N, C-alpha and C positions, 0 to 999 in steps of 0.2 A: 504493500500500500504506500502510495506517495504521500509525503507530509503535506498537511494543509497550511497555507501561508498564515502568518500571524496578522491579526487585525487589532491588536491591543492598543494601538495608537489612535484608533478611530473613535470619534464622538458619535454615538448612535442616536443622539437627539435629533439629528437632521440627515443622517445617512442610513440607508437600509442595512440592517445587521444580518450577517450570514445566517441562514436558517435551512430547513429541510430542502427547499428548492435549490439553494446554492450547493449543498452537499450532494444532491442527486446529480447535478451537473458535473461535479468533480469526479464522482464515481463512474458516470457514463463515459466521459471522455477518456478516462484511464482504464476502462475495461478492455479485455483482450480483443473483443470484436471491433471496437472503434479504433484502437491503436493500430490494428492490422489494416483496417480500411484507410486510415489517414496515412500510414507509412506507404501503402501501395499507391495511393492517389498522388502523393507528393514525393515519391522516390526520387533521389538525386541521380541524375544521369551520370554515367561513367566519364563523360567528357566535361561535366560540370556546368552544362548550359541550361539546366533546369532552374528557373528563377526562384529566389527565396520566397516561400509562402508568406502572404500577408494575412494576418489574423486580426479581425475586428470584433471587439465586444461592444455591443450597444447597451447602455445602462449599466455601467460598471459598479455602481454603488461603492462598497468598501474596497473593491479591487481584488477580492479574494480569488475570483475565477480567472481574471486576466493575469494575476500574479502566478497562479497555479500553471497556466498554459506557458507563460514565459519561463518560469523557473524549471519546468520539466519538459521543455520543447524537444530535447534530444530523445527522451523516453517516449513521448507521445507521437512524434513525427519521424523519428529515426534520423533527425538531422538538427543541428543547433542553430542553423542560419535562418531562423524563423523571425519575422518582423511582427511585433504586436502593437496594436493601436486600440485605444479605448475612446468612447464617446458617452457623455452623460450630460443631461440638461441641467443637472445640479452641480454648481461650481464647487461646493464643498465635497461632493463625491469625487470630482476630478482630482482635487488635492489629496484626498485620502487614498485614491487609487495609485497615484504616483509613489507615495511613500510605501504602500503595501508591496507594489511590484519591485521597487528598488531594494527593499529589505529582503524579500524572498530570494532575489537573485544573488545578493551578497551571501546569504546563508546556504545557498543550494550547492555550490561547487567552489573549489579553489579558483582564485582570480586568474591564474595562469593557465588553467585548463577548464575553461567554461563549457558547461553542457547546457546552458540556458540560452534563450533567445535574445533578440535585440528589441528592447522596449523603446518605442518611438515617442509616444505622447498620449495624453488623454485630452480629447477636445471637449470643450464646453459647447455641445451642440445637440440638437434634437434629432434622434434617429440617425440616419446616414446623410443628413443634409449637407455636410461639409466635404463630402467625398465625390470624386469623379466616378463615372460609370465603369464597371468591369474591373475595378482594382482589388476587390476583396476575394481572397481565396477561401477563407473560412470565416463565417459570421456566426457569433454566438449571442443569444438574446434570452435573458431571463426577464420577461416583460412584466409590466403591471397587469396582472391577469385576474385580479379580484373584481367580480361584477359590482358596480357601484352606480348610483343614480346619475352622478356627474363626474366629469374629470376636473382636476384642479384648474382654477380660473387663470387662463393665460395672461390676463391683464395685470395680475399680481406678481407675475414671475420676475420681471426685471428688478423690482425693488427688493423682493425676497431672496434673490439669487446672489446677493453681495454681503460681504462681511462688513459691518458698520459699527465702529466704536467698541469693538471687542466683545459684543454680546449679540445674541439673537433673541427674538421674541417667541412666545408660544405659537402665535399665528404663523410666523415665518417657519418655525420648525415643523409645524403641522402641514403646511403647504409643501415643503420639500420632501417630507416623508410620504405624503400622499402621491407624489409623482412616481414613487417606486412600487405602489401597490394598486392604485385606483385605475381600473381598466374600463370603466364606463359600461355600456350595454353589453351583457354577456361576457364582460371582461375582455372584450376584443377590439375596442376602438383604437387603441394604440397599435396593437399587433396587426390589425388590418392595414394600417398605414404603412407599416414596414413590409408586409407581404406584397402590397401594391408595387413597391419599389425593388423588391428582392431580385427579380430577374435582371434588372438593370444594374444593381450593385455588384452582383457576383461575377467573377471571372467566367466568361462564356464556356471555357473548356473544363476547368477543374474546380469551379466554385461549389461550395457546399455550405449549408446553414444548419445550425442546431437551435431549435426554438422550444422553450418550455411552455407547456399548457396545463390547465387543470380541466377536470371533467366538464365543467360548465362552459368552457370555451369550445366544446364540441370538436375534439381532435379529429374524429373521422371525417367531418365535413371539411376541415382544413386540408387534410390529406387528399380528399377528392378534388378540392379546389386547385391544389398544386398540380395534380395529374391532368387537369383540364387545360393547363398552360401549353401542353404539347406532349407528343408521344415519348420524348426523351426524358421528361421530368419524372422524378421519383420522390416519394415521401413515405417514410417508414418510422415506426416507433422503435427507438433504440435504448430507451431508459424509462423505468417506471418506479415510483416510490413503493408500490406494493402495499401501501397503507392508505387508510381512509379516515381523515379527521373531518367529520361533517361531509361537505361536498368536495373538499379539497384533495382529490386524488390526482397526483401529478404524473406527467409523462413528458419525455423529450422526443421530439420528432426530428429526424434528419431529412433535409431537402437537398436534392442534387440532380444533376443531369447525368444520365447514363450514356455510355458510348454505344450501347446496343438498344435502339428504340424498341 
């Protein structure tokens, strides 16, 4: 079992704390089935001309998942030259992620013999808005999946997204935390926006996405929606919590293009 990055430095008053969904993601990406899939899909050619994979996590929160991928890239992908990038609409999460990733990489291997990837940055951005088309090889997304009546008010975000005079208010903290869990109708309003852009964001040859869903998000409908994009598109459940707390039974689906339609 690969070690989980430390998040002891993170204030969880305004940043999502790692929970069952986070740990399901770590377990899924590091299981034999997925490491085999990722190693085969991103195998380094003998002549060295296979470009370094670019990994994007949308909604990094504490940074525990991006840090895990970066620190253990050699074990997950079979190669250390993996480029990792994060994006989060919460500026406090961006700062937390940077520290989590850098700490995990320092602790993972000796400096002169690194087995970890190359962390680029965490962008304070909404979904994949800051990226060009086709640049993402692996996209991971633990979205705000809880069904809620409303999404956080976007008109409040600019003022709540900044650190002012060394303190934050209860309203500010509540807004920032809600960004991490409030999914609107059927918990899918944010995820639907990402799905609409996914074919454009992913590398057209080797792009793959991992998205976490709960039972009320209707995962089967999402998989059918992906397959309707075209005969080469695939969607499969690759991780499941196996537990049920109320309605929150979790699963992770992998979305990718197959070479064989």
